[in-house]
VORO-224916 format. One record per atom (N, C-alpha, C): residue in three letters; x, y, z. Coordinates in steps of 0.05 Angstrom, whole numbers, plus 5000, padded with zeros to 4 digits. Layout:
<node aa="ala" east="X" north="Y" up="Z"/>
...
***
This chain:
<node aa="met" east="5017" north="4976" up="5000"/>
<node aa="met" east="5000" north="5000" up="5000"/>
<node aa="met" east="5018" north="5025" up="5000"/>
<node aa="ile" east="5010" north="5045" up="4985"/>
<node aa="ile" east="5025" north="5069" up="4983"/>
<node aa="ile" east="5015" north="5089" up="5004"/>
<node aa="glu" east="5033" north="5098" up="5020"/>
<node aa="glu" east="5026" north="5117" up="5042"/>
<node aa="glu" east="5020" north="5144" up="5030"/>
<node aa="pro" east="4999" north="5157" up="5040"/>
<node aa="pro" east="4993" north="5185" up="5030"/>
<node aa="pro" east="5015" north="5204" up="5039"/>
<node aa="ile" east="5018" north="5226" up="5025"/>
<node aa="ile" east="5038" north="5246" up="5031"/>
<node aa="ile" east="5027" north="5264" up="5053"/>
<node aa="arg" east="5042" north="5269" up="5073"/>
<node aa="arg" east="5032" north="5286" up="5095"/>
<node aa="arg" east="5041" north="5315" up="5093"/>
<node aa="ala" east="5066" north="5320" up="5087"/>
<node aa="ala" east="5076" north="5347" up="5085"/>
<node aa="ala" east="5090" north="5351" up="5059"/>
<node aa="gln" east="5088" north="5375" up="5048"/>
<node aa="gln" east="5100" north="5381" up="5022"/>
<node aa="gln" east="5118" north="5405" up="5026"/>
<node aa="pro" east="5144" north="5402" up="5021"/>
<node aa="pro" east="5162" north="5425" up="5026"/>
<node aa="pro" east="5161" north="5445" up="5003"/>
<node aa="thr" east="5169" north="5469" up="5009"/>
<node aa="thr" east="5174" north="5490" up="4989"/>
<node aa="thr" east="5203" north="5489" up="4982"/>
<node aa="leu" east="5209" north="5490" up="4956"/>
<node aa="leu" east="5237" north="5488" up="4946"/>
<node aa="leu" east="5244" north="5513" up="4931"/>
<node aa="glu" east="5269" north="5521" up="4932"/>
<node aa="glu" east="5277" north="5546" up="4918"/>
<node aa="glu" east="5301" north="5540" up="4899"/>
<node aa="thr" east="5300" north="5553" up="4876"/>
<node aa="thr" east="5322" north="5553" up="4857"/>
<node aa="thr" east="5330" north="5582" up="4853"/>
<node aa="ser" east="5348" north="5587" up="4835"/>
<node aa="ser" east="5357" north="5614" up="4830"/>
<node aa="ser" east="5334" north="5632" up="4819"/>
<node aa="arg" east="5316" north="5620" up="4804"/>
<node aa="arg" east="5294" north="5637" up="4792"/>
<node aa="arg" east="5266" north="5628" up="4800"/>
<node aa="leu" east="5264" north="5606" up="4813"/>
<node aa="leu" east="5237" north="5595" up="4819"/>
<node aa="leu" east="5234" north="5588" up="4849"/>
<node aa="val" east="5209" north="5590" up="4857"/>
<node aa="val" east="5201" north="5578" up="4882"/>
<node aa="val" east="5181" north="5556" up="4875"/>
<node aa="leu" east="5188" north="5531" up="4882"/>
<node aa="leu" east="5169" north="5509" up="4878"/>
<node aa="leu" east="5153" north="5507" up="4903"/>
<node aa="arg" east="5128" north="5515" up="4901"/>
<node aa="arg" east="5110" north="5516" up="4925"/>
<node aa="arg" east="5086" north="5500" up="4921"/>
<node aa="pro" east="5073" north="5492" up="4943"/>
<node aa="pro" east="5047" north="5478" up="4940"/>
<node aa="pro" east="5027" north="5495" up="4925"/>
<node aa="ile" east="5010" north="5481" up="4912"/>
<node aa="ile" east="4989" north="5494" up="4895"/>
<node aa="ile" east="4969" north="5509" up="4913"/>
<node aa="arg" east="4958" north="5531" up="4903"/>
<node aa="arg" east="4938" north="5547" up="4918"/>
<node aa="arg" east="4913" north="5550" up="4900"/>
<node aa="lys" east="4890" north="5555" up="4913"/>
<node aa="lys" east="4866" north="5559" up="4897"/>
<node aa="lys" east="4868" north="5583" up="4879"/>
<node aa="ser" east="4884" north="5603" up="4886"/>
<node aa="ser" east="4887" north="5627" up="4870"/>
<node aa="ser" east="4903" north="5621" up="4844"/>
<node aa="asp" east="4915" north="5598" up="4842"/>
<node aa="asp" east="4930" north="5590" up="4818"/>
<node aa="asp" east="4911" north="5581" up="4795"/>
<node aa="ala" east="4886" north="5577" up="4800"/>
<node aa="ala" east="4868" north="5566" up="4781"/>
<node aa="ala" east="4867" north="5581" up="4754"/>
<node aa="gly" east="4867" north="5607" up="4755"/>
<node aa="gly" east="4865" north="5623" up="4731"/>
<node aa="gly" east="4888" north="5619" up="4712"/>
<node aa="leu" east="4913" north="5621" up="4722"/>
<node aa="leu" east="4936" north="5616" up="4705"/>
<node aa="leu" east="4939" north="5587" up="4696"/>
<node aa="ile" east="4933" north="5569" up="4714"/>
<node aa="ile" east="4933" north="5540" up="4707"/>
<node aa="ile" east="4914" north="5536" up="4684"/>
<node aa="gly" east="4890" north="5547" up="4686"/>
<node aa="gly" east="4870" north="5544" up="4664"/>
<node aa="gly" east="4879" north="5556" up="4638"/>
<node aa="leu" east="4891" north="5580" up="4640"/>
<node aa="leu" east="4900" north="5594" up="4616"/>
<node aa="leu" east="4922" north="5577" up="4602"/>
<node aa="tyr" east="4942" north="5568" up="4617"/>
<node aa="tyr" east="4963" north="5553" up="4605"/>
<node aa="tyr" east="4955" north="5525" up="4597"/>
<node aa="ala" east="4942" north="5510" up="4615"/>
<node aa="ala" east="4935" north="5482" up="4609"/>
<node aa="ala" east="4914" north="5481" up="4586"/>
<node aa="gly" east="4900" north="5502" up="4582"/>
<node aa="gly" east="4880" north="5503" up="4560"/>
<node aa="gly" east="4893" north="5506" up="4532"/>
<node aa="asp" east="4919" north="5510" up="4531"/>
<node aa="asp" east="4934" north="5514" up="4507"/>
<node aa="asp" east="4943" north="5486" up="4497"/>
<node aa="ile" east="4937" north="5479" up="4473"/>
<node aa="ile" east="4944" north="5452" up="4462"/>
<node aa="ile" east="4974" north="5447" up="4463"/>
<node aa="arg" east="4990" north="5469" up="4462"/>
<node aa="arg" east="5019" north="5465" up="4464"/>
<node aa="arg" east="5027" north="5455" up="4491"/>
<node aa="val" east="5010" north="5459" up="4512"/>
<node aa="val" east="5016" north="5448" up="4539"/>
<node aa="val" east="5002" north="5421" up="4542"/>
<node aa="ser" east="4976" north="5420" up="4535"/>
<node aa="ser" east="4961" north="5395" up="4540"/>
<node aa="ser" east="4970" north="5372" up="4521"/>
<node aa="gly" east="4977" north="5379" up="4496"/>
<node aa="gly" east="4985" north="5359" up="4476"/>
<node aa="gly" east="5008" north="5341" up="4484"/>
<node aa="pro" east="5029" north="5351" up="4497"/>
<node aa="pro" east="5051" north="5334" up="4506"/>
<node aa="pro" east="5047" north="5320" up="4533"/>
<node aa="thr" east="5022" north="5321" up="4544"/>
<node aa="thr" east="5017" north="5307" up="4569"/>
<node aa="thr" east="4997" north="5284" up="4565"/>
<node aa="arg" east="4997" north="5266" up="4584"/>
<node aa="arg" east="4978" north="5244" up="4583"/>
<node aa="arg" east="4950" north="5252" up="4590"/>
<node aa="ser" east="4948" north="5270" up="4610"/>
<node aa="ser" east="4922" north="5273" up="4624"/>
<node aa="ser" east="4908" north="5299" up="4622"/>
<node aa="ile" east="4920" north="5320" up="4610"/>
<node aa="ile" east="4905" north="5345" up="4608"/>
<node aa="ile" east="4888" north="5345" up="4582"/>
<node aa="pro" east="4862" north="5347" up="4586"/>
<node aa="pro" east="4844" north="5346" up="4562"/>
<node aa="pro" east="4845" north="5372" up="4546"/>
<node aa="his" east="4839" north="5370" up="4521"/>
<node aa="his" east="4836" north="5394" up="4504"/>
<node aa="his" east="4811" north="5391" up="4487"/>
<node aa="pro" east="4793" north="5410" up="4487"/>
<node aa="pro" east="4794" north="5434" up="4504"/>
<node aa="pro" east="4791" north="5428" up="4533"/>
<node aa="leu" east="4801" north="5446" up="4550"/>
<node aa="leu" east="4800" north="5442" up="4579"/>
<node aa="leu" east="4771" north="5447" up="4588"/>
<node aa="pro" east="4759" north="5428" up="4601"/>
<node aa="pro" east="4731" north="5432" up="4609"/>
<node aa="pro" east="4729" north="5452" up="4632"/>
<node aa="pro" east="4706" north="5465" up="4635"/>
<node aa="pro" east="4701" north="5483" up="4657"/>
<node aa="pro" east="4705" north="5469" up="4683"/>
<node aa="gly" east="4718" north="5482" up="4702"/>
<node aa="gly" east="4722" north="5470" up="4729"/>
<node aa="gly" east="4746" north="5452" up="4731"/>
<node aa="ala" east="4760" north="5446" up="4709"/>
<node aa="ala" east="4783" north="5427" up="4710"/>
<node aa="ala" east="4806" north="5438" up="4727"/>
<node aa="pro" east="4813" north="5464" up="4724"/>
<node aa="pro" east="4835" north="5473" up="4742"/>
<node aa="pro" east="4828" north="5471" up="4772"/>
<node aa="glu" east="4803" north="5478" up="4778"/>
<node aa="glu" east="4795" north="5476" up="4806"/>
<node aa="glu" east="4795" north="5447" up="4816"/>
<node aa="ala" east="4787" north="5429" up="4800"/>
<node aa="ala" east="4787" north="5400" up="4807"/>
<node aa="ala" east="4816" north="5391" up="4811"/>
<node aa="phe" east="4834" north="5399" up="4793"/>
<node aa="phe" east="4862" north="5392" up="4795"/>
<node aa="phe" east="4874" north="5402" up="4822"/>
<node aa="ile" east="4867" north="5427" up="4828"/>
<node aa="ile" east="4877" north="5439" up="4853"/>
<node aa="ile" east="4866" north="5424" up="4877"/>
<node aa="glu" east="4841" north="5418" up="4877"/>
<node aa="glu" east="4828" north="5403" up="4899"/>
<node aa="glu" east="4842" north="5376" up="4903"/>
<node aa="gln" east="4847" north="5362" up="4881"/>
<node aa="gln" east="4861" north="5336" up="4883"/>
<node aa="gln" east="4889" north="5339" up="4893"/>
<node aa="ala" east="4903" north="5360" up="4885"/>
<node aa="ala" east="4931" north="5365" up="4894"/>
<node aa="ala" east="4932" north="5373" up="4923"/>
<node aa="gln" east="4911" north="5383" up="4934"/>
<node aa="gln" east="4910" north="5392" up="4962"/>
<node aa="gln" east="4899" north="5371" up="4980"/>
<node aa="asn" east="4889" north="5349" up="4970"/>
<node aa="asn" east="4877" north="5328" up="4985"/>
<node aa="asn" east="4898" north="5315" up="5004"/>
<node aa="pro" east="4892" north="5314" up="5030"/>
<node aa="pro" east="4911" north="5302" up="5049"/>
<node aa="pro" east="4917" north="5273" up="5043"/>
<node aa="ala" east="4900" north="5259" up="5029"/>
<node aa="ala" east="4904" north="5230" up="5023"/>
<node aa="ala" east="4917" north="5226" up="4996"/>
<node aa="arg" east="4928" north="5247" up="4984"/>
<node aa="arg" east="4940" north="5245" up="4957"/>
<node aa="arg" east="4965" north="5228" up="4958"/>
<node aa="val" east="4973" north="5218" up="4935"/>
<node aa="val" east="4999" north="5203" up="4933"/>
<node aa="val" east="5017" north="5218" up="4913"/>
<node aa="glu" east="5010" north="5242" up="4906"/>
<node aa="glu" east="5026" north="5258" up="4888"/>
<node aa="glu" east="5029" north="5286" up="4899"/>
<node aa="asp" east="5054" north="5295" up="4901"/>
<node aa="asp" east="5060" north="5323" up="4907"/>
<node aa="asp" east="5059" north="5339" up="4882"/>
<node aa="val" east="5046" north="5362" up="4882"/>
<node aa="val" east="5045" north="5380" up="4859"/>
<node aa="val" east="5055" north="5407" up="4868"/>
<node aa="trp" east="5075" north="5417" up="4854"/>
<node aa="trp" east="5086" north="5443" up="4860"/>
<node aa="trp" east="5080" north="5462" up="4837"/>
<node aa="ile" east="5075" north="5487" up="4844"/>
<node aa="ile" east="5073" north="5509" up="4824"/>
<node aa="ile" east="5102" north="5519" up="4821"/>
<node aa="leu" east="5109" north="5524" up="4796"/>
<node aa="leu" east="5135" north="5537" up="4790"/>
<node aa="leu" east="5129" north="5567" up="4790"/>
<node aa="asp" east="5135" north="5580" up="4812"/>
<node aa="asp" east="5129" north="5608" up="4817"/>
<node aa="asp" east="5154" north="5624" up="4810"/>
<node aa="gly" east="5152" north="5641" up="4789"/>
<node aa="gly" east="5175" north="5657" up="4781"/>
<node aa="gly" east="5173" north="5686" up="4788"/>
<node aa="ser" east="5154" north="5693" up="4805"/>
<node aa="ser" east="5149" north="5721" up="4811"/>
<node aa="ser" east="5173" north="5735" up="4824"/>
<node aa="gly" east="5190" north="5720" up="4838"/>
<node aa="gly" east="5214" north="5732" up="4850"/>
<node aa="gly" east="5235" north="5739" up="4830"/>
<node aa="ala" east="5233" north="5729" up="4806"/>
<node aa="ala" east="5252" north="5734" up="4784"/>
<node aa="ala" east="5239" north="5749" up="4761"/>
<node aa="asp" east="5219" north="5765" up="4768"/>
<node aa="asp" east="5204" north="5781" up="4749"/>
<node aa="asp" east="5191" north="5764" up="4727"/>
<node aa="leu" east="5184" north="5740" up="4734"/>
<node aa="leu" east="5168" north="5723" up="4716"/>
<node aa="leu" east="5140" north="5721" up="4728"/>
<node aa="ala" east="5123" north="5705" up="4716"/>
<node aa="ala" east="5095" north="5703" up="4726"/>
<node aa="ala" east="5095" north="5687" up="4753"/>
<node aa="glu" east="5073" north="5690" up="4767"/>
<node aa="glu" east="5069" north="5675" up="4792"/>
<node aa="glu" east="5067" north="5646" up="4787"/>
<node aa="val" east="5056" north="5639" up="4763"/>
<node aa="val" east="5055" north="5611" up="4755"/>
<node aa="val" east="5067" north="5609" up="4727"/>
<node aa="val" east="5090" north="5595" up="4725"/>
<node aa="val" east="5102" north="5590" up="4699"/>
<node aa="val" east="5099" north="5561" up="4690"/>
<node aa="gly" east="5091" north="5544" up="4709"/>
<node aa="gly" east="5088" north="5516" up="4703"/>
<node aa="gly" east="5081" north="5500" up="4728"/>
<node aa="val" east="5081" north="5474" up="4724"/>
<node aa="val" east="5074" north="5455" up="4745"/>
<node aa="val" east="5093" north="5432" up="4744"/>
<node aa="ile" east="5101" north="5421" up="4767"/>
<node aa="ile" east="5117" north="5397" up="4768"/>
<node aa="ile" east="5105" north="5379" up="4790"/>
<node aa="gly" east="5104" north="5354" up="4784"/>
<node aa="gly" east="5092" north="5335" up="4803"/>
<node aa="gly" east="5110" north="5311" up="4807"/>
<node aa="leu" east="5108" north="5299" up="4831"/>
<node aa="leu" east="5122" north="5275" up="4838"/>
<node aa="leu" east="5102" north="5256" up="4851"/>
<node aa="lys" east="5095" north="5235" up="4836"/>
<node aa="lys" east="5076" north="5215" up="4845"/>
<node aa="lys" east="5090" north="5193" up="4859"/>
<node aa="arg" east="5081" north="5187" up="4883"/>
<node aa="arg" east="5093" north="5165" up="4899"/>
<node aa="arg" east="5083" north="5138" up="4889"/>
<node aa="leu" east="5102" north="5121" up="4883"/>
<node aa="leu" east="5096" north="5094" up="4874"/>
<node aa="leu" east="5105" north="5075" up="4897"/>
<node aa="asp" east="5099" north="5049" up="4894"/>
<node aa="asp" east="5108" north="5030" up="4915"/>
<node aa="asp" east="5139" north="5026" up="4913"/>
<node aa="arg" east="5150" north="5014" up="4934"/>
<node aa="arg" east="5178" north="5007" up="4936"/>
<node aa="arg" east="5197" north="5032" up="4933"/>
<node aa="arg" east="5188" north="5054" up="4945"/>
<node aa="arg" east="5203" north="5079" up="4946"/>
<node aa="arg" east="5211" north="5089" up="4918"/>
<node aa="gln" east="5192" north="5088" up="4900"/>
<node aa="gln" east="5195" north="5098" up="4873"/>
<node aa="gln" east="5177" north="5122" up="4869"/>
<node aa="gly" east="5184" north="5139" up="4850"/>
<node aa="gly" east="5168" north="5162" up="4844"/>
<node aa="gly" east="5167" north="5166" up="4814"/>
<node aa="glu" east="5146" north="5179" up="4805"/>
<node aa="glu" east="5143" north="5186" up="4777"/>
<node aa="glu" east="5141" north="5216" up="4774"/>
<node aa="leu" east="5159" north="5227" up="4759"/>
<node aa="leu" east="5162" north="5255" up="4755"/>
<node aa="leu" east="5146" north="5264" up="4730"/>
<node aa="gly" east="5133" north="5287" up="4732"/>
<node aa="gly" east="5120" north="5298" up="4708"/>
<node aa="gly" east="5119" north="5329" up="4711"/>
<node aa="tyr" east="5120" north="5343" up="4689"/>
<node aa="tyr" east="5120" north="5372" up="4690"/>
<node aa="tyr" east="5110" north="5384" up="4664"/>
<node aa="trp" east="5102" north="5409" up="4665"/>
<node aa="trp" east="5097" north="5425" up="4641"/>
<node aa="trp" east="5103" north="5454" up="4647"/>
<node aa="leu" east="5110" north="5469" up="4626"/>
<node aa="leu" east="5115" north="5497" up="4628"/>
<node aa="leu" east="5097" north="5512" up="4608"/>
<node aa="ala" east="5089" north="5536" up="4615"/>
<node aa="ala" east="5075" north="5553" up="4597"/>
<node aa="ala" east="5093" north="5560" up="4573"/>
<node aa="pro" east="5083" north="5560" up="4549"/>
<node aa="pro" east="5100" north="5565" up="4525"/>
<node aa="pro" east="5117" north="5590" up="4527"/>
<node aa="ala" east="5108" north="5611" up="4539"/>
<node aa="ala" east="5124" north="5636" up="4541"/>
<node aa="ala" east="5150" north="5631" up="4556"/>
<node aa="tyr" east="5152" north="5609" up="4571"/>
<node aa="tyr" east="5176" north="5604" up="4588"/>
<node aa="tyr" east="5192" north="5581" up="4578"/>
<node aa="trp" east="5187" north="5571" up="4554"/>
<node aa="trp" east="5203" north="5550" up="4543"/>
<node aa="trp" east="5231" north="5560" up="4536"/>
<node aa="ser" east="5250" north="5543" up="4535"/>
<node aa="ser" east="5278" north="5549" up="4526"/>
<node aa="ser" east="5292" north="5569" up="4545"/>
<node aa="met" east="5283" north="5570" up="4570"/>
<node aa="met" east="5296" north="5587" up="4590"/>
<node aa="met" east="5311" north="5571" up="4611"/>
<node aa="gly" east="5310" north="5545" up="4610"/>
<node aa="gly" east="5323" north="5528" up="4630"/>
<node aa="gly" east="5307" north="5524" up="4656"/>
<node aa="leu" east="5282" north="5533" up="4656"/>
<node aa="leu" east="5266" north="5531" up="4680"/>
<node aa="leu" east="5259" north="5502" up="4687"/>
<node aa="ala" east="5253" north="5486" up="4667"/>
<node aa="ala" east="5247" north="5458" up="4672"/>
<node aa="ala" east="5271" north="5444" up="4685"/>
<node aa="arg" east="5295" north="5450" up="4675"/>
<node aa="arg" east="5319" north="5438" up="4687"/>
<node aa="arg" east="5322" north="5447" up="4716"/>
<node aa="glu" east="5317" north="5472" up="4722"/>
<node aa="glu" east="5319" north="5482" up="4749"/>
<node aa="glu" east="5300" north="5467" up="4767"/>
<node aa="ala" east="5275" north="5464" up="4758"/>
<node aa="ala" east="5255" north="5451" up="4775"/>
<node aa="ala" east="5261" north="5421" up="4779"/>
<node aa="val" east="5269" north="5408" up="4758"/>
<node aa="val" east="5276" north="5379" up="4760"/>
<node aa="val" east="5300" north="5376" up="4778"/>
<node aa="gln" east="5320" north="5393" up="4775"/>
<node aa="gln" east="5344" north="5392" up="4792"/>
<node aa="gln" east="5337" north="5396" up="4821"/>
<node aa="ala" east="5319" north="5414" up="4827"/>
<node aa="ala" east="5310" north="5419" up="4855"/>
<node aa="ala" east="5298" north="5394" up="4867"/>
<node aa="leu" east="5281" north="5380" up="4852"/>
<node aa="leu" east="5268" north="5356" up="4862"/>
<node aa="leu" east="5289" north="5333" up="4866"/>
<node aa="ile" east="5308" north="5331" up="4848"/>
<node aa="ile" east="5329" north="5311" up="4850"/>
<node aa="ile" east="5346" north="5317" up="4875"/>
<node aa="thr" east="5354" north="5342" up="4879"/>
<node aa="thr" east="5371" north="5349" up="4901"/>
<node aa="thr" east="5358" north="5344" up="4928"/>
<node aa="val" east="5333" north="5353" up="4930"/>
<node aa="val" east="5319" north="5351" up="4956"/>
<node aa="val" east="5307" north="5323" up="4960"/>
<node aa="asn" east="5298" north="5310" up="4938"/>
<node aa="asn" east="5286" north="5284" up="4939"/>
<node aa="asn" east="5265" north="5283" up="4962"/>
<node aa="pro" east="5244" north="5299" up="4960"/>
<node aa="pro" east="5226" north="5303" up="4982"/>
<node aa="pro" east="5210" north="5278" up="4991"/>
<node aa="gln" east="5209" north="5258" up="4974"/>
<node aa="gln" east="5195" north="5233" up="4982"/>
<node aa="gln" east="5214" north="5211" up="4988"/>
<node aa="ala" east="5240" north="5217" up="4990"/>
<node aa="ala" east="5261" north="5197" up="4995"/>
<node aa="ala" east="5259" north="5173" up="4976"/>
<node aa="ser" east="5255" north="5180" up="4950"/>
<node aa="ser" east="5253" north="5159" up="4930"/>
<node aa="ser" east="5280" north="5146" up="4925"/>
<node aa="lys" east="5280" north="5119" up="4921"/>
<node aa="lys" east="5304" north="5105" up="4912"/>
<node aa="lys" east="5307" north="5109" up="4882"/>
<node aa="thr" east="5285" north="5111" up="4868"/>
<node aa="thr" east="5285" north="5112" up="4839"/>
<node aa="thr" east="5263" north="5132" up="4830"/>
<node aa="met" east="5270" north="5148" up="4810"/>
<node aa="met" east="5250" north="5165" up="4797"/>
<node aa="met" east="5247" north="5157" up="4768"/>
<node aa="phe" east="5222" north="5155" up="4759"/>
<node aa="phe" east="5216" north="5150" up="4732"/>
<node aa="phe" east="5204" north="5174" up="4719"/>
<node aa="ala" east="5206" north="5176" up="4693"/>
<node aa="ala" east="5192" north="5197" up="4677"/>
<node aa="ala" east="5187" north="5186" up="4650"/>
<node aa="glu" east="5166" north="5196" up="4637"/>
<node aa="glu" east="5158" north="5188" up="4610"/>
<node aa="glu" east="5153" north="5212" up="4594"/>
<node aa="val" east="5163" north="5213" up="4569"/>
<node aa="val" east="5157" north="5235" up="4551"/>
<node aa="val" east="5148" north="5224" up="4524"/>
<node aa="phe" east="5132" north="5239" up="4511"/>
<node aa="phe" east="5124" north="5231" up="4484"/>
<node aa="phe" east="5148" north="5234" up="4466"/>
<node aa="gln" east="5150" north="5216" up="4446"/>
<node aa="gln" east="5174" north="5216" up="4429"/>
<node aa="gln" east="5175" north="5240" up="4411"/>
<node aa="asp" east="5154" north="5255" up="4408"/>
<node aa="asp" east="5155" north="5280" up="4393"/>
<node aa="asp" east="5161" north="5304" up="4411"/>
<node aa="asn" east="5170" north="5299" up="4435"/>
<node aa="asn" east="5177" north="5320" up="4454"/>
<node aa="asn" east="5207" north="5318" up="4462"/>
<node aa="ala" east="5224" north="5322" up="4442"/>
<node aa="ala" east="5253" north="5319" up="4446"/>
<node aa="ala" east="5264" north="5338" up="4468"/>
<node aa="arg" east="5251" north="5361" up="4470"/>
<node aa="arg" east="5260" north="5381" up="4490"/>
<node aa="arg" east="5259" north="5369" up="4519"/>
<node aa="ser" east="5236" north="5356" up="4525"/>
<node aa="ser" east="5233" north="5344" up="4552"/>
<node aa="ser" east="5252" north="5320" up="4555"/>
<node aa="ala" east="5256" north="5305" up="4534"/>
<node aa="ala" east="5274" north="5283" up="4535"/>
<node aa="ala" east="5303" north="5292" up="4541"/>
<node aa="arg" east="5310" north="5315" up="4530"/>
<node aa="arg" east="5337" north="5326" up="4534"/>
<node aa="arg" east="5339" north="5336" up="4563"/>
<node aa="val" east="5318" north="5348" up="4574"/>
<node aa="val" east="5319" north="5356" up="4602"/>
<node aa="val" east="5324" north="5332" up="4620"/>
<node aa="leu" east="5310" north="5310" up="4616"/>
<node aa="leu" east="5314" north="5286" up="4632"/>
<node aa="leu" east="5342" north="5275" up="4629"/>
<node aa="ser" east="5352" north="5273" up="4605"/>
<node aa="ser" east="5379" north="5263" up="4600"/>
<node aa="ser" east="5399" north="5281" up="4614"/>
<node aa="asp" east="5396" north="5307" up="4611"/>
<node aa="asp" east="5415" north="5325" up="4624"/>
<node aa="asp" east="5415" north="5324" up="4654"/>
<node aa="met" east="5392" north="5315" up="4666"/>
<node aa="met" east="5389" north="5313" up="4695"/>
<node aa="met" east="5396" north="5285" up="4705"/>
<node aa="gly" east="5409" north="5269" up="4688"/>
<node aa="gly" east="5418" north="5243" up="4698"/>
<node aa="gly" east="5399" north="5220" up="4695"/>
<node aa="phe" east="5377" north="5224" up="4681"/>
<node aa="phe" east="5358" north="5202" up="4676"/>
<node aa="phe" east="5369" north="5185" up="4653"/>
<node aa="thr" east="5365" north="5159" up="4656"/>
<node aa="thr" east="5375" north="5139" up="4636"/>
<node aa="thr" east="5351" north="5129" up="4620"/>
<node aa="tyr" east="5354" north="5128" up="4594"/>
<node aa="tyr" east="5333" north="5117" up="4577"/>
<node aa="tyr" east="5329" north="5087" up="4583"/>
<node aa="leu" east="5303" north="5080" up="4587"/>
<node aa="leu" east="5297" north="5051" up="4592"/>
<node aa="leu" east="5285" north="5037" up="4568"/>
<node aa="gly" east="5268" north="5051" up="4553"/>
<node aa="gly" east="5255" north="5038" up="4530"/>
<node aa="gly" east="5232" north="5054" up="4519"/>
<node aa="asp" east="5220" north="5042" up="4498"/>
<node aa="asp" east="5197" north="5054" up="4485"/>
<node aa="asp" east="5171" north="5041" up="4495"/>
<node aa="ala" east="5150" north="5056" up="4494"/>
<node aa="ala" east="5124" north="5046" up="4500"/>
<node aa="ala" east="5104" north="5064" up="4486"/>
<node aa="glu" east="5079" north="5062" up="4493"/>
<node aa="glu" east="5059" north="5081" up="4484"/>
<node aa="glu" east="5038" north="5084" up="4505"/>
<node aa="thr" east="5025" north="5107" up="4505"/>
<node aa="thr" east="5004" north="5113" up="4524"/>
<node aa="thr" east="4983" north="5130" up="4511"/>
<node aa="tyr" east="4960" north="5130" up="4523"/>
<node aa="tyr" east="4938" north="5146" up="4512"/>
<node aa="tyr" east="4941" north="5175" up="4520"/>
<node aa="cys" east="4938" north="5193" up="4501"/>
<node aa="cys" east="4938" north="5222" up="4506"/>
<node aa="cys" east="4910" north="5232" up="4504"/>
<node aa="val" east="4900" north="5243" up="4527"/>
<node aa="val" east="4872" north="5253" up="4528"/>
<node aa="val" east="4868" north="5276" up="4508"/>
<node aa="ala" east="4887" north="5295" up="4507"/>
<node aa="ala" east="4884" north="5318" up="4490"/>
<node aa="ala" east="4884" north="5311" up="4460"/>
<node aa="arg" east="4900" north="5291" up="4452"/>
<node aa="arg" east="4902" north="5283" up="4424"/>
<node aa="arg" east="4882" north="5262" up="4417"/>
<node aa="lys" east="4871" north="5249" up="4438"/>
<node aa="lys" east="4851" north="5228" up="4435"/>
<node aa="lys" east="4861" north="5204" up="4418"/>
<node aa="thr" east="4886" north="5197" up="4424"/>
<node aa="thr" east="4899" north="5175" up="4410"/>
<node aa="thr" east="4923" north="5164" up="4427"/>
<node aa="met" east="4932" north="5141" up="4419"/>
<node aa="met" east="4956" north="5130" up="4431"/>
<node aa="met" east="4981" north="5145" up="4420"/>
<node aa="val" east="5000" north="5150" up="4437"/>
<node aa="val" east="5024" north="5165" up="4429"/>
<node aa="val" east="5049" north="5149" up="4438"/>
<node aa="ala" east="5069" north="5147" up="4421"/>
<node aa="ala" east="5094" north="5133" up="4428"/>
<node aa="ala" east="5109" north="5149" up="4449"/>
<node aa="thr" east="5121" north="5135" up="4469"/>
<node aa="thr" east="5135" north="5147" up="4491"/>
<node aa="thr" east="5163" north="5136" up="4494"/>
<node aa="trp" east="5179" north="5151" up="4508"/>
<node aa="trp" east="5205" north="5142" up="4518"/>
<node aa="trp" east="5203" north="5142" up="4548"/>
<node aa="thr" east="5213" north="5122" up="4561"/>
<node aa="thr" east="5213" north="5120" up="4590"/>
<node aa="thr" east="5241" north="5123" up="4600"/>
<node aa="tyr" east="5244" north="5138" up="4622"/>
<node aa="tyr" east="5270" north="5144" up="4634"/>
<node aa="tyr" east="5269" north="5136" up="4664"/>
<node aa="leu" east="5293" north="5131" up="4675"/>
<node aa="leu" east="5297" north="5124" up="4703"/>
<node aa="leu" east="5321" north="5138" up="4714"/>
<node aa="arg" east="5319" north="5146" up="4739"/>
<node aa="arg" east="5342" north="5158" up="4753"/>
<node aa="arg" east="5345" north="5145" up="4780"/>
<node aa="asn" east="5367" north="5133" up="4785"/>
<node aa="asn" east="5373" north="5122" up="4812"/>
<node aa="asn" east="5380" north="5145" up="4830"/>
<node aa="met" east="5368" north="5145" up="4854"/>
<node aa="met" east="5371" north="5167" up="4873"/>
<node aa="met" east="5391" north="5161" up="4895"/>
<node aa="glu" east="5398" north="5136" up="4898"/>
<node aa="glu" east="5416" north="5128" up="4920"/>
<node aa="glu" east="5444" north="5122" up="4909"/>
***
C-alpha cells in the first residue's frame, strides 16, 4: 500500500520557488493548460479544457490523502509570472516516484524545467530510491531535460493522450537516487 503524503516542502532555485498549489492559481493554470501546446505533450490534460478542470486539479493536489505532490513553479521573485508551470512527483510503491511537469509556452527554452527537476532531485522530498519519467517521442526538449538531469533511457512504450485522443509513442526514463 502506498502511504499518503503528509507534508510538502517549498523548494527554491535561483529563479523559481516550487511551492504547494493554491486555489488562486486556478486562473493561470486554466490559461496555460488550455493551450494545446501544453496539453498535447501530456497524458492527462484534456483539450479543450473543460470548465472547472483547474479547480478540480487543485482540489486533488491539496487532498491530504494524495499520493502525488504537485508544485507550482512560481517565478514572481525573478520578474516572471506567479505561475510559469507545474511539476509533480507521484509516489509509487517500493520507494519509487514518477516525475511529470509542464511549462507555459512563454517560458520554454529558458532552462526553468531543468531548474525545477534539479531541485526535486537534490531535495528528493519523498526519499525515492528511483524516479521514473515518461515523455512523448515528439517532445525531444523534455527528453533532453531528463537526460541532462541524469535520467537513463529505459525503452519505448505508448500511452493514451487525452488531448490528442489517441495512443502516442513514449520514451521511458529512470534515475537512481541512491
